[in-house]
C-alpha positions in Angstrom: -172.7 84.7 -190.2 -172.3 88.1 -191.3 -168.7 88.1 -192.3 -167.0 91.9 -192.7 -165.5 92.8 -195.6 -162.0 91.7 -196.8 -160.4 93.3 -199.4 -157.8 92.3 -202.0 -154.4 93.1 -201.5 -152.5 89.6 -202.1 -150.7 88.5 -205.3 -152.9 87.4 -208.0 -153.8 84.5 -210.3 -155.0 86.7 -213.2 -157.5 85.2 -215.3 -156.4 84.6 -219.2 -159.2 86.4 -220.5 -158.9 89.8 -221.9 -160.7 92.5 -219.8 -160.8 94.8 -222.1 -163.2 93.4 -224.8 -165.4 92.7 -221.9 -165.4 96.4 -220.8 -165.6 97.5 -224.2 -168.2 95.8 -225.3 -170.4 95.9 -222.0 -169.9 99.9 -222.4 -171.2 99.5 -226.1 -174.2 97.7 -225.3 -175.4 99.9 -222.7 -175.2 103.1 -225.3 -176.7 101.1 -227.9 -180.0 100.6 -225.2 -179.6 96.5 -225.3 -182.4 94.7 -223.2 -181.0 94.6 -219.3 -181.4 91.0 -218.6 -180.5 89.2 -221.7 -177.6 92.1 -221.5 -176.7 90.7 -218.1 -177.1 87.4 -219.0 -174.6 87.2 -221.5 -171.8 89.2 -219.9 -171.8 86.9 -216.7 -170.1 84.7 -219.0 -167.8 86.5 -219.8 -167.7 87.8 -216.1 -167.5 84.4 -214.6 -164.5 83.5 -217.1 -162.5 86.7 -216.3 -162.5 86.2 -212.3 -162.0 82.3 -212.9 -165.1 81.8 -211.5 -167.6 79.0 -211.6 -170.9 80.8 -211.2 -172.3 84.5 -211.2 -175.5 86.7 -210.3 -176.6 90.1 -210.5 -179.1 91.1 -207.6 -180.9 94.2 -207.9 -182.9 96.1 -204.7 -186.1 96.3 -204.1 -188.2 99.3 -204.5 -188.9 99.8 -200.7 -185.6 98.6 -200.6 -185.8 96.1 -197.8 -185.0 92.8 -200.3 -182.9 92.0 -203.0 -184.1 90.2 -206.2 -182.1 87.9 -208.5 -182.2 89.7 -211.9 -179.7 87.3 -213.9 -177.2 84.7 -213.3 -174.9 82.1 -214.7 -173.9 78.9 -213.6 -175.9 78.3 -210.3 -177.3 75.0 -209.5 -181.0 75.1 -209.8 -181.8 74.2 -206.3 -179.7 77.6 -205.2 -181.3 79.1 -208.3 -184.7 78.7 -206.5 -183.7 79.7 -203.1 -181.8 82.8 -204.0 -184.5 84.2 -205.9 -185.0 86.7 -203.0 -182.8 88.0 -200.3 -183.2 90.0 -197.3 -181.0 93.4 -198.2 -178.8 92.7 -194.7 -177.7 88.9 -195.7 -173.8 89.0 -194.6 -171.3 90.4 -197.1 -174.0 90.9 -199.7 -176.0 93.3 -197.5 -172.8 95.3 -196.5 -172.1 95.7 -200.3 -175.7 97.4 -201.1 -174.9 99.4 -198.0 -171.8 101.1 -199.8 -169.6 100.5 -202.9 -167.6 98.2 -201.6 -165.7 94.6 -203.0 -165.5 91.8 -200.1 -165.4 88.2 -199.6 -167.5 85.7 -197.9 -164.9 83.0 -196.8 -167.3 81.2 -194.8 -170.4 80.4 -196.5 -172.2 78.6 -193.8 -174.5 81.7 -193.6 -175.1 81.5 -197.2 -175.7 77.2 -196.7 -178.5 78.3 -195.0 -180.5 79.4 -197.4 -180.3 75.7 -199.1 -180.2 73.3 -195.9 -176.1 73.4 -196.3 -176.3 72.5 -199.9 -175.5 75.8 -201.4 -173.7 75.5 -204.7 -173.9 71.9 -204.6 -171.4 71.7 -201.5 -168.6 73.3 -203.5 -168.6 76.6 -203.0 -165.7 77.8 -200.6 -165.4 81.4 -201.3 -168.1 84.2 -202.6 -167.5 87.5 -204.0 -169.6 90.7 -203.5 -169.5 93.6 -205.4 -171.4 96.9 -205.5 -173.5 98.3 -208.5 -173.1 101.9 -208.1 -174.4 104.9 -209.2 -173.9 108.4 -208.4 -174.2 108.5 -204.4 -176.4 105.3 -204.3 -175.8 101.5 -204.5 -178.8 100.1 -206.9 -177.9 96.4 -206.4 -174.7 94.2 -206.3 -173.2 90.9 -208.4 -171.9 88.0 -206.9 -169.0 85.5 -208.0 -168.9 82.4 -206.6 -165.3 80.1 -206.5 -164.8 75.8 -206.0 -161.3 77.1 -204.5 -159.5 79.3 -202.5 -158.4 81.8 -205.5 -157.1 85.1 -205.4 -157.3 88.0 -208.3 -154.8 90.5 -208.7 -155.1 93.9 -208.4 -156.1 94.9 -211.8 -159.0 92.1 -212.0 -160.1 93.5 -208.8 -160.3 97.1 -210.7 -161.7 95.7 -214.0 -164.5 94.1 -211.5 -165.2 97.6 -209.6 -165.4 99.1 -213.2 -168.1 96.3 -214.5 -169.9 96.7 -211.4 -170.0 100.7 -212.0 -171.5 100.4 -215.7 -173.9 97.8 -214.1 -174.9 100.2 -211.8 -175.1 102.6 -215.1 -177.5 100.0 -216.6 -179.7 99.8 -213.2 -180.0 103.2 -213.3 -180.8 103.8 -217.0 -183.5 101.1 -216.6 -185.1 103.3 -213.4 -185.2 105.7 -215.7 -186.8 103.7 -218.6 -189.6 102.4 -216.5 -190.2 106.1 -215.1 -190.8 107.3 -218.6 -192.9 104.6 -219.2 -195.1 105.4 -216.1 -195.3 108.7 -217.1 -196.3 107.9 -220.7 -199.2 105.4 -219.4 -200.6 108.3 -217.2 -200.1 110.9 -220.3 -202.0 108.8 -222.5 -204.9 107.7 -219.8 -205.1 111.7 -219.1 -204.9 111.9 -223.1 -207.9 109.5 -222.8 -209.9 111.5 -220.2 -209.7 114.8 -222.1 -211.1 112.7 -225.6 -213.7 111.4 -224.0 -214.7 114.3 -222.1 -214.4 116.7 -225.1 -216.0 114.6 -227.9 -218.7 112.5 -226.1 -219.7 114.4 -222.5 -220.4 117.4 -223.9 -222.6 115.5 -226.1 -224.3 113.2 -223.4 -225.1 116.4 -221.4 -227.4 117.8 -224.4 -229.0 114.5 -224.7 -229.5 114.5 -221.3 -231.2 117.9 -221.6 -233.6 117.0 -224.6 -234.8 114.0 -223.0 -237.1 115.6 -220.6 -238.3 117.9 -223.5 -239.1 114.4 -225.5 -240.7 113.1 -222.5 -243.1 116.7 -222.0 -244.1 116.2 -225.5 -244.8 112.6 -225.8 -247.3 113.4 -222.8 -248.6 116.0 -224.3 -249.5 114.2 -227.5 -247.3 116.8 -229.7 -246.1 114.8 -232.5 -244.2 117.2 -234.2 -242.2 118.2 -231.3 -241.7 114.7 -230.2 -240.3 113.9 -233.6 -238.0 116.6 -233.4 -236.6 115.8 -229.9 -236.4 111.9 -230.8 -234.6 113.3 -234.1 -232.0 115.6 -231.8 -231.3 112.1 -229.2 -230.6 110.1 -232.0 -228.4 112.3 -233.9 -226.5 112.8 -230.9 -226.5 109.0 -229.5 -225.1 108.3 -233.2 -222.2 111.1 -232.6 -221.5 109.4 -229.3 -221.2 106.3 -230.9 -218.7 107.2 -233.6 -216.6 109.5 -231.1 -216.3 106.4 -228.8 -215.1 104.2 -231.8 -212.6 107.3 -232.8 -211.2 107.4 -229.1 -211.0 103.4 -229.1 -209.3 103.0 -232.3 -206.6 105.9 -231.5 -205.8 104.4 -228.1 -206.3 100.8 -229.4 -203.9 101.4 -232.3 -199.9 101.0 -231.9 -197.3 102.3 -234.2 -195.5 99.9 -236.1 -192.2 99.6 -234.8 -190.3 99.8 -237.8 -191.5 103.6 -237.9 -194.1 105.9 -239.7 -193.0 105.3 -243.1 -193.1 101.5 -243.1 -196.6 102.0 -241.3 -197.9 104.0 -244.1 -196.7 101.5 -246.5 -198.9 99.1 -244.8 -201.6 101.1 -245.1 -201.2 101.3 -248.9 -200.9 97.5 -249.4 -204.4 96.5 -247.9 -206.2 99.5 -249.2 -207.7 98.1 -252.1 -208.6 94.8 -250.4 -210.3 96.3 -247.5 -212.3 99.2 -249.6 -212.2 98.3 -253.3 -210.2 101.6 -253.7 -206.8 101.5 -255.3 -204.1 103.9 -253.0 -201.0 104.7 -254.4 -198.3 106.0 -252.4 -195.5 108.4 -253.7 -193.4 109.4 -251.0 -190.0 111.1 -251.9 -188.3 111.5 -248.3 -185.9 109.5 -247.1 -185.8 110.6 -243.4 -188.9 111.9 -241.8 -186.9 113.5 -238.9 -189.9 113.1 -236.9 -189.8 111.8 -233.0 -192.2 108.2 -231.8 -194.8 110.7 -230.6 -195.0 112.8 -233.6 -195.1 109.9 -236.2 -198.1 108.3 -233.8 -200.1 111.4 -234.3 -198.9 111.8 -237.6 -200.4 108.3 -238.6 -203.6 109.1 -236.8 -203.9 112.0 -238.9 -203.9 109.9 -242.3 -205.4 107.3 -240.9 -208.4 109.3 -240.3 -208.4 110.9 -243.5 -208.7 107.7 -245.3 -210.8 106.0 -243.4 -213.2 109.2 -244.5 -212.5 108.4 -248.2 -213.4 104.8 -247.7 -216.5 105.8 -245.8 -217.8 108.5 -247.6 -215.9 109.6 -251.0 -216.8 106.8 -253.5 -213.6 107.1 -255.2 -212.1 104.9 -257.5 -208.5 105.9 -256.6 -206.4 107.9 -254.0 -203.2 108.6 -253.5 -200.7 109.9 -250.0 -198.2 111.9 -251.4 -195.2 112.9 -248.7 -192.4 115.6 -250.0 -190.4 117.4 -248.1 -188.6 120.7 -248.4 -186.0 122.5 -245.8 -188.8 124.5 -244.4 -191.8 122.0 -244.0 -192.8 118.2 -244.5 -195.9 117.7 -246.3 -198.5 114.8 -246.4 -201.5 115.0 -249.1 -204.2 112.5 -249.5 -206.3 113.3 -252.7 -209.2 111.1 -253.9 -211.2 111.1 -257.2 -214.4 110.5 -255.4 -217.7 112.9 -254.8 -215.5 115.7 -253.3 -216.8 117.9 -250.2 -220.6 118.7 -249.7 -221.6 115.6 -252.0 -223.7 113.2 -250.3 -221.9 110.2 -249.7 -223.5 106.2 -249.3 -223.6 106.5 -245.4 -225.4 109.4 -245.9 -227.7 108.4 -248.6 -228.5 105.0 -246.7 -228.7 107.2 -243.3 -231.1 109.6 -245.0 -233.3 106.5 -245.8 -233.9 105.3 -242.3 -234.8 108.4 -241.7 -231.8 109.4 -239.5 -230.3 112.4 -239.1 -226.7 112.1 -240.5 -224.4 112.4 -237.9 -221.8 115.5 -237.6 -218.3 114.8 -239.0 -216.4 114.8 -236.0 -213.2 113.7 -237.5 -211.9 117.0 -238.8 -211.9 118.8 -235.8 -209.8 115.7 -233.8 -207.5 115.8 -236.5 -207.0 119.6 -237.0 -206.2 119.3 -233.2 -203.3 116.8 -233.5 -202.2 119.0 -236.1 -201.7 121.8 -234.3 -200.4 119.7 -231.0 -197.7 118.9 -233.9 -197.5 122.7 -234.2 -198.6 122.3 -238.2 -201.7 122.9 -240.2 -204.2 121.1 -242.0 -205.9 122.1 -244.7 -209.0 120.2 -246.2 -210.9 121.2 -249.7 -211.7 120.2 -253.3 -209.2 118.3 -255.4 -208.4 119.4 -258.6 -210.5 117.3 -261.1 -213.1 116.5 -258.4 -212.6 114.6 -255.0 -211.1 115.9 -251.8 -207.5 116.8 -250.7 -206.3 117.1 -247.4 -202.8 118.4 -246.7 -201.0 118.1 -243.4 -198.2 120.7 -243.5 -195.5 120.5 -240.5 -192.6 122.7 -240.1 -189.4 121.2 -240.3 -188.0 120.5 -237.1 -191.7 120.8 -235.3 -191.4 121.1 -231.5 -192.2 118.0 -229.7 -195.8 117.3 -229.3 -197.4 119.0 -226.6 -199.6 117.1 -224.3 -204.0 117.7 -225.5 -205.5 119.8 -223.6 
């Protein structure tokens, strides 16, 4: 049975709970970006106490606007909770509150009891209050308060409950924005992966496809010299594809440390000797890098690739990762005391001994591409006294990371 909204205008029996801390704390939590559902669960306790209710619930409209999903609750009996997980959008007073910004009562809860075989709220619920959760000109959901008695609320309490509804509406709006941001991020990462695969793998595979018929013809003609040449070309290209695929998988599998770039780099330094037998010293003179999350991820991958090259190719005993900052730039320098550029590494020696052509070192190009997307530059050269030196320079206040082309 659908009830018309009954707006509050009678004298009140005000609850003894101070409303000001509830509103200010709720606003503060929302400003800090607290996780939505735990936030609602916590504040429903205070809201229920403020109104003198016995239970409360927050419902959010589904994306298609046809149903309302229970997002958070406090005090609902278990059997009611099960039945109220999902209700129709046009259900009684709740439907009215979901359609327009109102605060209204349900005095006859028999329509609500139909959801629970006449045992709604343990048979004790006498009144239900439905309050809209608006944002701008749209209602995003509602919240309910359940009462065991025919309680009346003061105009002041009513105003506070409407204000809380507006704050919760803002929270739902921000949650939708965050979901959309995550969706866009996922789509962007998928496109970036596609670009990486195309640039690093597809072109090499096309080269292999062109070489295979030549290899086949040379083998049929018993031309051993050409057969060996084409076979070597194919094997080298397949090695490049393998290394490129490993790079792509590593890049998209690795997640940034939630404590930030400096903590992640310290983690690399702490475990570097155990993994590679090379001592890695971290020298950091910067308190605050002032980089966005995406910029930190790109810098991490550049440093990670530089250190991977030291581990694979340098035959070094000691490496240094230095971080420095001036008013004009942010600098990351990775140095080692190994063989240096141009010298054959262990990997190259082993590959040559097996009769294979060494794979082209593709990592440097990817590192340089990431540096460009950061608005910076990457320098690779000889280290004074031997070894290799990689220097990443980022202008202070660098522009946001651009999408991969």
